C-alpha positions, -999 to +999 in steps of 0.1 A: -655-373-220-663-370-184-666-334-171-678-323-137-714-318-148-717-353-163-699-371-134-699-403-154-695-433-132-700-462-157-699-467-194-705-495-219-690-498-254-712-514-280-695-528-311-702-552-340-703-555-378-738-541-382-747-504-380-766-511-348-739-529-327-750-553-300-718-568-286-708-551-254-676-544-234-676-526-200-655-495-202-632-480-176-639-445-164-608-426-152-608-389-148-620-374-181-614-406-201-636-435-210-617-465-224-621-501-233-599-527-249-617-549-274-599-581-285-607-607-311-615-583-340-608-596-375-584-578-399-599-559-428-633-558-412-657-529-408-669-525-372-694-500-357-688-486-322-707-464-298-706-456-261-734-454-236-723-435-204-742-431-172-737-405-145-754-378-124-765-361-156-784-392-168-776-415-197-760-404-229-752-423-261-726-413-286-732-415-323-721-447-340-687-446-355-675-467-384-640-483-379-620-505-403-594-527-388-562-531-407-544-558-387 
């Protein structure tokens, strides 16, 4: 989420199969959305994902979310 106070200008998505993901993907910041397409994930696998965003408000990190792929 990118509101006026945060003024996010860059973000990185961290993902991987451990609860402390280390693979990275540069995200796109557009308006209030931060998005990234991650390819090459394996079906039926548990992945962990978090986002680190940078802007005029500083650096913030989301909590790590557990995602299970189904295809």
